[in-house]
C-alpha positions as CSV (number, residue, x, y, z in Angstrom):
1,X,-5.6,-15.3,3.9
2,X,-2.5,-17.3,4.0
3,X,0.2,-15.3,2.3
4,X,1.9,-17.8,0.0
5,X,4.7,-15.4,-0.8
6,X,6.2,-15.6,2.7
7,X,5.5,-19.3,3.6
8,X,8.0,-20.9,6.0
9,X,10.2,-23.7,4.6
10,X,10.5,-26.7,6.9
11,X,13.4,-29.1,7.2
12,X,11.3,-32.2,7.9
13,X,13.6,-33.2,10.7
14,X,11.5,-31.6,13.4
15,X,7.8,-31.1,13.8
16,X,6.8,-28.6,11.1
17,X,5.5,-25.3,12.3
18,X,2.3,-24.0,10.6
19,X,3.0,-21.4,7.9
20,X,2.4,-17.8,9.0
21,X,-1.1,-16.5,8.4
22,X,-1.9,-12.9,7.6
23,X,-5.3,-11.3,7.7
24,X,-5.5,-9.1,4.6
25,X,-8.4,-7.1,3.3
26,X,-9.0,-4.3,0.8
27,X,-11.7,-1.6,1.2
28,X,-13.2,0.4,-1.6
29,X,-14.8,3.8,-1.9
30,X,-18.5,2.9,-1.0
31,X,-20.0,4.9,-3.9
32,X,-17.7,3.2,-6.4
33,X,-18.5,-0.1,-4.8
34,X,-22.2,0.5,-5.1
35,X,-22.0,1.3,-8.8
36,X,-19.8,-1.7,-9.4
37,X,-22.3,-4.0,-7.8
38,X,-25.1,-2.6,-9.8
39,X,-23.3,-2.9,-13.1
40,X,-22.2,-6.5,-12.3
41,X,-25.8,-7.5,-11.6
42,X,-27.1,-5.6,-14.6
43,X,-24.7,-6.3,-17.4
44,X,-22.4,-9.3,-16.7
45,X,-23.3,-12.7,-18.0
46,X,-23.5,-14.0,-14.4
47,X,-25.7,-11.1,-13.3
48,X,-28.1,-11.6,-16.2
49,X,-28.4,-15.2,-15.4
50,X,-28.9,-14.7,-11.6
51,X,-30.9,-11.5,-11.6
52,X,-33.4,-12.1,-14.5
53,X,-35.7,-9.5,-12.9
54,X,-33.6,-6.4,-12.7
55,X,-33.8,-2.7,-13.6
56,X,-32.4,-2.7,-17.1
57,X,-34.5,0.0,-18.7
58,X,-31.6,1.6,-20.6
59,X,-30.7,4.7,-18.6
60,X,-28.0,3.5,-16.2
61,X,-28.4,6.1,-13.5
62,X,-32.2,5.7,-13.5
63,X,-31.9,2.0,-13.3
64,X,-29.3,2.4,-10.6
65,X,-31.6,4.5,-8.5
66,X,-34.5,2.1,-8.9
67,X,-32.2,-0.7,-7.6
68,X,-31.2,1.4,-4.6
69,X,-34.8,2.2,-3.8
70,X,-35.5,-1.6,-3.5
71,X,-33.4,-1.8,-0.3
72,X,-34.2,1.4,1.5
73,X,-37.3,3.5,2.0
74,X,-35.9,7.0,1.7
75,X,-39.2,8.6,2.8
76,X,-39.4,6.9,6.1
77,X,-35.6,6.4,6.3
78,X,-35.9,2.7,7.1
79,X,-34.5,-0.4,5.5
80,X,-36.9,-2.4,3.4
81,X,-37.4,-5.9,4.8
82,X,-37.0,-9.1,2.8
83,X,-40.8,-9.7,2.9
84,X,-41.5,-6.4,1.2
85,X,-38.7,-6.4,-1.2
86,X,-38.3,-7.3,-4.9
87,X,-36.3,-10.6,-5.1
88,X,-33.4,-9.8,-7.5
89,X,-31.1,-12.7,-6.6
90,X,-28.1,-10.5,-6.7
91,X,-26.2,-8.2,-4.3
92,X,-27.6,-6.5,-1.3
93,X,-25.8,-3.1,-1.4
94,X,-26.6,-2.0,2.1
95,X,-23.2,-1.5,3.8
96,X,-21.9,-4.6,2.1
97,X,-18.3,-4.1,3.3
98,X,-19.1,-3.7,7.0
99,X,-21.7,-6.5,6.8
100,X,-19.0,-8.8,5.3
101,X,-16.7,-7.9,8.2
102,X,-19.3,-8.5,11.0
103,X,-21.1,-11.6,9.9
104,X,-19.9,-15.2,9.6
105,X,-22.8,-16.3,7.4
106,X,-21.9,-17.8,4.0
107,X,-22.0,-15.2,1.1
108,X,-23.2,-12.2,3.2
109,X,-23.0,-10.0,0.1
110,X,-26.1,-11.4,-1.5
111,X,-29.7,-10.3,-1.2
112,X,-31.5,-12.5,1.3
113,X,-29.0,-14.2,3.5
114,X,-30.9,-12.9,6.5
115,X,-31.0,-12.1,9.3
116,X,-28.3,-9.5,9.5
117,X,-28.8,-5.8,10.0
118,X,-28.7,-3.4,7.0
119,X,-26.7,-1.1,9.3
120,X,-24.0,-3.1,11.2
121,X,-22.6,-1.9,14.4
122,X,-19.8,0.5,13.5
123,X,-17.8,-0.2,16.7
124,X,-17.8,-3.9,16.0
125,X,-16.7,-3.3,12.4
126,X,-14.0,-0.9,13.6
127,X,-12.7,-3.5,16.2
128,X,-12.5,-6.1,13.5
129,X,-10.8,-3.6,11.1
130,X,-7.9,-3.1,13.6
131,X,-7.4,-6.9,13.8
132,X,-6.2,-7.1,10.2
133,X,-2.5,-7.2,9.5
134,X,-2.9,-5.1,6.4
135,X,-5.8,-3.1,4.9
136,X,-5.4,-1.9,1.3
137,X,-7.3,0.8,-0.4
138,X,-8.6,-0.2,-3.8
139,X,-8.3,3.4,-5.2
140,X,-4.6,3.3,-4.3
141,X,-3.9,-0.3,-5.3
142,X,-0.3,0.0,-6.3
143,X,0.6,2.1,-3.3
144,X,-1.1,-0.3,-1.0
145,X,1.0,-3.1,-2.5
146,X,4.2,-1.1,-1.8
147,X,3.2,-0.8,1.8
148,X,2.4,-4.5,2.1
149,X,5.7,-5.6,0.5
150,X,7.8,-3.3,2.6
151,X,6.2,-4.5,5.8
152,X,6.8,-8.1,4.7
153,X,10.5,-7.3,4.3
154,X,10.6,-5.9,7.8
155,X,8.6,-8.6,9.5
156,X,9.5,-11.9,8.0
157,X,13.0,-13.3,8.0
158,X,11.9,-16.2,5.8
159,X,11.7,-14.1,2.7
160,X,14.9,-15.2,0.9
161,X,16.2,-15.9,-2.6
162,X,13.9,-15.1,-5.5
163,X,11.1,-14.0,-3.2
164,X,13.4,-11.4,-1.6
165,X,14.7,-10.3,-5.0
166,X,11.1,-9.9,-6.3
167,X,9.9,-7.8,-3.4
168,X,13.0,-5.7,-3.2
169,X,13.0,-5.0,-7.0
170,X,9.3,-4.1,-6.9
171,X,9.9,-1.6,-4.1
172,X,13.0,-0.1,-5.6
173,X,11.8,0.1,-9.2
174,X,8.1,0.9,-8.9
175,X,7.4,2.4,-5.4
176,X,8.6,5.9,-6.5
177,X,7.3,8.9,-8.4
178,X,10.2,8.3,-10.9
179,X,9.8,4.6,-11.6
180,X,12.6,2.7,-13.3
181,X,10.1,0.3,-14.7
182,X,6.3,0.3,-15.1
183,X,3.7,-2.1,-13.9
184,X,1.7,-3.3,-16.8
185,X,-2.0,-3.1,-16.2
186,X,-4.2,-5.6,-17.9
187,X,-8.0,-6.0,-17.8
188,X,-9.3,-9.5,-18.6
189,X,-13.0,-10.2,-19.1
190,X,-14.6,-13.5,-18.5
191,X,-16.5,-15.9,-16.3
192,X,-16.4,-15.9,-12.5
193,X,-13.7,-18.5,-12.5
194,X,-11.6,-16.1,-14.6
195,X,-11.7,-13.0,-12.5
196,X,-11.3,-14.8,-9.2
197,X,-7.9,-16.1,-10.2
198,X,-4.9,-14.8,-8.2
199,X,-2.8,-12.4,-10.3
200,X,0.8,-13.5,-10.6
201,X,4.1,-11.5,-11.0
202,X,6.2,-12.7,-13.9
203,X,9.9,-11.8,-13.6
204,X,12.0,-12.8,-16.6
205,X,15.7,-12.2,-15.9
206,X,17.4,-9.8,-15.9
207,X,14.6,-7.3,-16.5
208,X,11.9,-7.0,-13.9
209,X,8.5,-7.4,-15.5
210,X,5.4,-6.8,-13.4
211,X,1.7,-7.2,-14.2
212,X,-1.3,-6.1,-12.3
213,X,-4.2,-8.1,-13.7
214,X,-7.7,-6.8,-13.1
215,X,-10.2,-9.6,-13.6
216,X,-13.2,-7.6,-14.6
217,X,-16.7,-9.0,-14.0
218,X,-18.4,-7.3,-17.0
219,X,-18.1,-7.7,-20.7
220,X,-15.7,-5.5,-22.6
221,X,-17.0,-2.0,-23.2
222,X,-19.6,-2.2,-20.4
223,X,-17.4,-1.8,-17.3
224,X,-17.4,1.8,-16.1
225,X,-16.4,3.4,-12.9
226,X,-18.4,6.2,-11.4
227,X,-15.7,8.8,-12.2
228,X,-16.8,11.4,-14.6
229,X,-20.5,10.7,-14.0
230,X,-22.4,13.6,-12.4
231,X,-25.0,12.0,-10.2
232,X,-27.9,14.1,-9.1
233,X,-27.8,15.3,-5.5
234,X,-30.7,13.1,-4.5
235,X,-29.0,10.0,-5.9
236,X,-25.8,10.9,-4.1
237,X,-27.8,11.2,-0.9
238,X,-29.3,7.7,-1.4
239,X,-25.9,6.2,-2.1
240,X,-24.5,7.7,1.1
241,X,-27.5,6.7,3.1
242,X,-27.3,3.1,2.0
243,X,-23.6,2.9,2.9
244,X,-23.5,5.1,6.0
245,X,-21.5,2.6,8.1
246,X,-19.2,1.7,5.2
247,X,-18.5,5.4,4.6
248,X,-17.4,5.7,8.3
249,X,-15.1,2.7,8.1
250,X,-13.7,3.7,4.7
251,X,-12.8,7.2,6.0
252,X,-11.0,5.6,9.0
253,X,-9.1,3.3,6.7
254,X,-8.2,6.0,4.2
255,X,-6.9,8.2,7.0
256,X,-4.8,5.4,8.4
257,X,-3.6,4.5,5.0
258,X,-2.3,8.1,4.4
259,X,-0.5,8.0,7.7
260,X,1.1,4.7,6.9
261,X,2.1,6.0,3.4
262,X,3.8,9.0,5.1
263,X,5.7,6.5,7.3
264,X,6.7,4.4,4.2
265,X,7.9,7.5,2.4
266,X,10.0,8.5,5.5
267,X,11.5,5.0,5.5
268,X,12.4,5.0,1.8
269,X,13.3,8.7,1.8
270,X,11.3,9.4,-1.3
271,X,7.7,10.0,-2.5
272,X,5.6,6.9,-3.2
273,X,2.1,8.5,-3.2
274,X,2.6,10.8,-6.2
275,X,0.9,14.1,-7.0
276,X,-0.7,12.8,-10.2
277,X,-2.3,9.9,-8.3
278,X,-3.6,12.2,-5.7
279,X,-5.0,14.7,-8.2
280,X,-6.8,11.9,-10.1
281,X,-8.3,10.6,-6.9
282,X,-9.5,14.1,-5.9
283,X,-11.2,14.5,-9.3
């Protein structure tokens, strides 16, 4: 993605240089990602329109397991082919994140954009992972932003004026365990065009005001993360088997993220990844 925040300004007198481009990506806990895909297909207006044949029997976990069973034969431990599958017209949950990294096909997330393997080559995915300039972790969204903003300050001399003030204030006031201001979190529900909008930071002077806007793709009251839900052992096994390659890449990314956070805290000489956040994640 082109990072609009640090775009070069050109004088017009000389041949303009292309703006800097940064390859950015966020990875999510594969179990959480699976459950989010299911709920989007099952309950959102978009999902109900696209996936008119879908497990919606009433018990979310049972419906969730039926959906997983449509993509993997857990008896023979093999992927179910397109020919033998139920056509849901929605997401294919098999290692979606590593499939998205390793295929150039349009919309690789969806069910039948074949052929591509249900289990991508981990080494290929890992090589592509290391080519990104920044990899955020969804479960540590704010802390990932702190890391990104600090690296922008260090690496781009074109961050000036209001942009520089915005980034500096964000780091100083919120990237700490004793924040001087809070980042307001909002959830907005709506159509696909709504939740794909880029969140903006609003900064009225002289007080820094920040918003993290989560564009949810489910109706209010229906969105629900997997936290607090005790999934049966067999269901947990199925989730992990369907995301085996994603799990490996996520663990690599999480380990690297924690190392980079330790570096950031040493640079700022204060905690950024706070105990309360870590405790919530462990739960």
